N, C-alpha and C positions, 0 to 999 in steps of 0.2 A: 503493500499500501503507500509505502514515505517514497519509495523508489517511484513508482507509476506518479504518486504526487507532483514530486519535482520534475518529473519529465512534463507532465500537463503545464507545470506552473514555466518551464523553462521556455516552452513554446508559445505560453500567452503573450510572453513576451519579446517573442521572436526569433525564438532558438537560439543556439549558438555559434556564435562567427559565423552563423548566414545558414547553418544546417538546421533544418527539424529534424527531431530527436525522434527514433522509432522504437519502440518496447518490442524483445522476444521474451517471454514468458515461460521458463520449463520449469517442471514440479519435479525435485528428486523423491517424491515419497510413492510407496511401492503401494499398492491396493490391497495386498495380499497380508500384509506385516502390520498395516496401517504405522509405521513409520517411515525414515530414509533410508533407499539403497544404496550401496554404493555403485553397483553397476549400472543403475539408472542414471546416477549423478554422470557417471565417466560417460555412459552416452549421449547426456544431454550437452555435453561440453563438446563433443566430435561435432552435433547438431551446432551448435556455437558456430566452429571452425568451419563450418561449410558455406555456412554465409557470409559472404565478404563484407555487407554492408556492418555486418556486428566488431564494434571498433574495442569494446571493453565490456565486461561483465562485472554484475552487483551479486555477492551473495558467492559463495553458497550459507544457508544456515548455520550448519553444524560442522563439527571438526571431520565428522566422517566422510562427508559428502566431499569435504575441500580437501582432505587427503586422496579423493579418488579423483577429483577433477584437476588438483594441480598439473600433476606430472602429464597431463593431457593438454592443459591451456599453456603450459613449458614448451612443450614441443610447436606449436600453433602460435607462440611468442604473443598471444595476447593476456592482457593483465586483467586481474580479478579483484575486486574490495568489497572483504565482509566486513559485516557490523555486528558478526555475531559468534564467529568460529575463533575461538580462543584456545584450542592445544596450542604449548608453545614449540612440538616440533615442527609444525607446515612451515616457520620461518627462520628454523634454529639451523646455522652452517654445517650442524653435524649431520644433517638429513640433506643436502643441498641436491647431491644427486639422486635422490628418491623424488622431491616435488619440485625441483627447476632443473631437470636434467638437460635444457639447453642453455644454461646459464644463469644469465640475469632472473633476479625477484621478478615475478608475475604474479604471486600472492601478498596480497594487501591488506589491512583489517583497521577501523576507525574504533577498534575496542583493545585494550592489553588483552595480555595471556592469563593462563590459568597460573601462570608461574606467580603472577603476583595475585591473584584472585582468590585462588584456595591459601596461601598463606597468610593474607590479610585478615580472611574471616578467622584462621585458627588463632590468630593473635586478640582479634574481639574476645573469642569465647574464653579466653585464658584471661585477657585483661581486664575486659569489661563485666564477663559475665562469671568468674573466676570457678569454670569448670575444671574438673581435675577427670575426669572419666568417660572416655567417648565410645561411641560405635560409628566405624566408616562403613557406608554402602556404596556399591558403584551398579551401572545396571551393563557393563561389559562391551558401551562402544566408546570409542576413539575420545571423543568428550568425558563421557563420565568417569572413565579409566583414569584420566589425566590429572582430572578436576581433585578425583577424589585423593590418589598417590601424594600430589602435592598438598593438600589440605593434610595428611595423615603425618607426612613426614614434617611440616613442622609443628602440628599439635605436639609431636614428639619432643621437638624441639622447644618446644614451652613449656614443657613439662606435663603436660596430660599424656594420661595412660590409654593408648588404644585397645580397649577391653575385647575386641570384635572387629575383624576387615575381611568382610564379606561379599560376594558378587551376588547379583540377582540378573534372573533370566524374564526379562520385560513380557512374554508370553503366557510366564505363569501369573495361574491368579492367585496363589496363596502365600504368603510371606510372613503367617502367622507364628512359624517355629524360628525366625531369625529373631521377630519381635520377642517372644517368650525367651529366649536364650539372653537377649539385652537387658531384658527387667530382670533374670535371676543374677546375671552380673554388676547389678545395681548400677547399669549407666544411670549418667547426668546430663546426656546429651546425644542427639544422634546427627551423622552429619551425610547427607546423600547427595551423591555426584552422576546426574543424568538427565533425563529427558522425561517428559512427564508419562511415558507409557508403562513405566513400573513406578515412578514418581507419585502418580495420583494412588498408589495400590498404599505405598509404604505411606503417602499421611493420613487415609484412613485406617489403616493397621495400626500404624502407630500409636494413634489417638485412642485407639481400642485400647492397648496392650500397655504401652509406656504413656499416659498422659500427659504425665509432669513432666517429663526431659524436654529439654530446651532443644530445639528441631531446628534446622536448616540448609541451605546447600548453595548450588552456583545459581547461573543466571537462568540454567533449566526450570530451577523454583520458579524464576519470575516472569511466569508465561500465560497466558488465558487459558491454556489447556490444563494447567497445573491447578487452577482456581477453581475451575468448573468441571476437574475431574475430581480433585482431593475436596472441595466444596466444603462450606461451612457448615459444623464448628470444625472440623478437624483441619483446616486450613490456616484457622487463627493461629497466630502468635509463628507462624514460621517464618524463620528469618532466609533472606537471598540476599547475594552478592550481584551484582550487576560490571561486567568491565570497563563501565566508563562512567564519566562525570553525569551526574543525576541532578538535569538542570530546569526540567517540566515546571518546576517552582517558580525558577527565577523570571522577576518582572519582566527581563529584558527578553525571555521568550513566549513568554504568556500572549503578545498577541499572533505569534506565528502559531503558537498551540491552538488558538482561537478559531484562526485560517484555517488549521486544518482538519478541525472538529467541523466547521461548517461545511467544508467540501466531502472529507469523507465519512461523515456521521459515526465517527468512533475518536475514544480519545487515545494522543499517543502516548506510547510506552515510552522510558526510556531506548532501547534500540530503533524504535520508530526515528527517534534523533540521528544515532549512529548510522542508518540506512541511507537518512536523508543524507547525512553528510557526507558520506559514500559517494551517492551519486554526483553532489555538488564539485567533488573533486575528480570526477571524470567529465566533467563540465570545462571543468576550471584549465583541466589538460589539454582539451580537444582545444579551447578558445586558445592555449599559448603554442597551441603546434602552428594553428592558424595563422595566428596572428606574426608568425615567423617565418611565413612563405614558404612552411615544409607540407607535403603529401601531407593528409592526417590519416596517417596509417596504423596500425596496432602497435608496431615498434614506436613510432613515435611519442607516440600517448604514453604506450608505459614507462617511457624514458620520463615523460613528463611527469605523470604519477610519482615518479621516485623522487623529483625535486620539488613536489609540492610545497607549497607554504602561505597557508589556508586559512581565513579566518570562516569558524563556523557557527553553528549553533551549540555545539560542544566545548567552543574555544578554538584556539588556534592548531591546525592539524600539520602534521609534518611527518616523515615517515625515516627511521634508520636506514643503513644498506640491507639489511633482511627484509624491510617493507613493512615492519612492526611501527604503530605508534608511537613518536617520540614520548607522549605522555603516557604515564602510567597511573592513574587516578583507577580506585576501586571503591565503585558505593556500597552501602548495607542497608 
């Protein structure tokens, strides 16, 4: 929604550098499993590359899809900017041969990574909530495992005891055995790394079995599906981190929020902002390439994105040499 809103807004102002913008929307979700499918994501990336008028991409939503599309887009020399995929491996020089085999970074993001998101929440639980005993769960996906691992490592450094570190099958319906074990171990808190398919069940079943435990997770918790799937009263009191600045209540951003609500008929979330900003980064790159009198190619736009210095709703956006956002803000 944020991307389409930004495109329509730009076209209403005459486009970007004389170009009218078009959108190609592709979905990584599998109708069989109800969640993202890396194979579908890779197929979608190849579809993008087959259309010569597709200059850059926005997305994908999560790290599992991002790991599937990045090698494909690298070979095609096309940049993509995610406003929510947070796994650190995607931009790590250690994995450059895997995720950018053609050389230059093509995966950028307008959020920080789980290397900051998970540990910052561990700091919060230790320093603000004074938690000592915790259970850590993930859903087996690239995002969930990375989040939970980063959180658990920092939790130990902060003096917390990880009583249980377990993996959930998102297609299973019953996690009561794990919740009962957590209760028997005397856990004070539960941390969940993952998406809503497993997460909504964690919310409901943890509420029934360990209602007094402090509960929280990453940005997978901070989604409409988690709220509707977990539902009240079970979801009440859950903490969620966001790998970006929370600016929706900033007086300077309120006029934009009101315009977005009027146009789209729904309230924006934190990652509405990061995806809108990601789209503006691409517009800015296209404009700078056009102004330099160079052909507006995928390679030229990628190079321009790398050198971005743009004021956006979330503040100044620029990228390091690996495509990561220079800002490391995490919101709880």
